[in-house]
C-alpha positions in Angstrom: 47.6 -46.6 -122.0 48.9 -44.3 -119.2 51.2 -42.5 -121.6 48.3 -41.9 -123.9 46.2 -40.4 -121.1 49.0 -38.1 -120.1 49.4 -37.0 -123.7 45.7 -36.4 -124.0 45.7 -34.2 -120.9 48.7 -32.3 -122.1 46.9 -31.6 -125.4 43.9 -30.2 -123.5 46.1 -28.0 -121.3 47.7 -26.4 -124.3 44.6 -25.7 -126.3 44.5 -22.0 -127.4 42.6 -19.5 -125.3 40.0 -19.0 -128.1 38.8 -22.6 -127.6 38.4 -22.2 -123.8 36.2 -19.2 -123.9 32.6 -19.4 -122.8 30.2 -19.4 -125.7 29.0 -17.2 -127.2 32.0 -14.7 -127.4 33.2 -12.0 -129.7 36.1 -12.2 -132.2 37.1 -10.3 -135.3 38.4 -11.3 -138.7 42.2 -11.5 -138.4 42.9 -11.8 -142.1 42.1 -9.7 -145.2 40.2 -12.6 -146.8 38.2 -15.1 -144.8 35.9 -17.8 -146.3 32.7 -18.7 -144.5 31.8 -22.3 -145.2 28.6 -24.3 -144.8 30.4 -26.8 -142.5 33.6 -27.1 -140.4 36.1 -28.1 -143.0 37.7 -27.1 -146.3 35.7 -29.8 -148.1 32.4 -27.9 -147.3 31.3 -25.3 -149.9 32.2 -21.7 -149.4 29.2 -19.4 -148.7 30.8 -16.0 -148.5 34.2 -14.5 -148.9 34.8 -11.7 -146.4 37.4 -9.1 -147.4 37.3 -6.9 -144.3 40.0 -7.5 -141.7 38.7 -6.5 -138.2 35.0 -7.2 -138.9 33.4 -8.3 -135.7 31.8 -11.7 -135.5 30.0 -13.6 -132.7 31.4 -17.1 -132.1 28.5 -19.4 -131.3 30.1 -22.9 -131.6 33.5 -24.5 -131.6 34.6 -27.6 -133.6 38.0 -29.3 -133.4 39.2 -32.3 -135.3 42.8 -33.2 -134.9 44.8 -30.1 -135.5 42.0 -28.3 -137.4 39.9 -25.9 -135.4 36.7 -24.2 -136.7 34.3 -21.7 -135.3 30.6 -21.3 -136.2 30.1 -17.5 -136.3 27.4 -15.0 -136.9 28.2 -11.9 -138.9 26.6 -8.4 -138.4 23.8 -9.3 -140.9 22.9 -12.4 -139.0 24.5 -14.8 -141.5 25.9 -17.9 -139.9 28.6 -20.3 -141.1 32.0 -21.8 -140.3 35.4 -20.1 -140.4 38.9 -21.5 -139.6 39.9 -20.5 -136.1 43.4 -19.3 -137.1 41.8 -16.6 -139.3 40.0 -15.1 -136.3 41.5 -12.7 -133.8 40.8 -11.8 -130.1 41.1 -8.1 -131.1 37.9 -6.5 -129.9 36.2 -4.5 -132.6 32.6 -3.3 -133.2 30.6 -2.1 -136.2 28.3 1.0 -136.0 24.7 0.0 -136.7 21.5 1.9 -137.7 22.1 5.5 -138.6 25.0 8.0 -138.3 26.1 7.9 -134.7 27.8 10.6 -132.7 31.2 9.8 -131.0 31.2 11.9 -127.8 34.1 13.3 -125.8 32.8 11.5 -122.7 30.4 8.6 -122.1 27.3 10.8 -121.6 24.4 11.8 -123.9 25.1 15.5 -123.4 28.9 15.4 -123.9 30.3 17.3 -126.9 30.3 15.4 -130.2 33.9 14.9 -131.5 33.2 12.8 -134.5 30.3 11.1 -136.3 30.4 7.5 -137.6 28.3 6.2 -140.5 26.7 2.8 -140.3 29.1 0.0 -141.2 32.2 1.8 -139.8 34.4 -0.7 -137.9 36.6 0.4 -135.0 38.4 -0.9 -131.9 36.4 -1.0 -128.7 37.6 -0.7 -125.1 36.4 0.9 -121.8 32.9 -0.5 -122.1 30.5 -0.1 -119.2 27.4 1.9 -118.2 25.9 1.6 -121.7 28.9 3.2 -123.5 32.1 2.0 -125.2 35.3 3.9 -126.2 35.3 3.5 -130.0 38.4 4.2 -132.2 38.1 4.1 -136.0 41.7 4.8 -137.3 42.5 7.4 -134.7 39.1 9.1 -134.7 37.9 8.2 -131.2 35.1 8.9 -128.9 32.3 7.2 -126.9 29.4 5.5 -128.5 26.3 4.1 -126.9 26.7 0.3 -126.7 23.2 -0.2 -128.2 24.5 1.2 -131.5 27.3 -1.3 -131.9 27.5 -4.9 -133.2 30.4 -6.6 -131.4 29.7 -5.9 -127.8 27.0 -7.3 -125.5 24.7 -4.8 -123.9 25.8 -5.4 -120.4 29.5 -6.1 -121.2 32.3 -4.4 -119.4 35.7 -4.1 -121.0 38.8 -2.6 -119.4 
């Protein structure tokens, strides 16, 4: 019995960082094809097949059964379902929402526009704070107001 307890504690201590995060949190699709299912297991029917690596998703629930880990996620359209945890990434990305958005040279509304991003463009985010995030879409980078991005919480700060 004591050996079983030690083994159980060891398993908890080695659980991946994704499982230990406070819910909800942001992740992105780490594979080129990811199936969203109606429940946490391959035996549940597929609802959607995502073919967009890097797409941001909000993780709202965690399910673990043995070695299988699943995440209940919400996509940019608000659709919810289950995805295998190993198909998700910690890489922080965001999706431009609404209309065409300016990417500015500095995080200020009067800073020069260096690029424009159409709705649906996905890029890496960093340096978030004060209502702005640094946004990089394949080398075309600038600052975007955080309210125009799906994948970042309004008051979130990123290094």
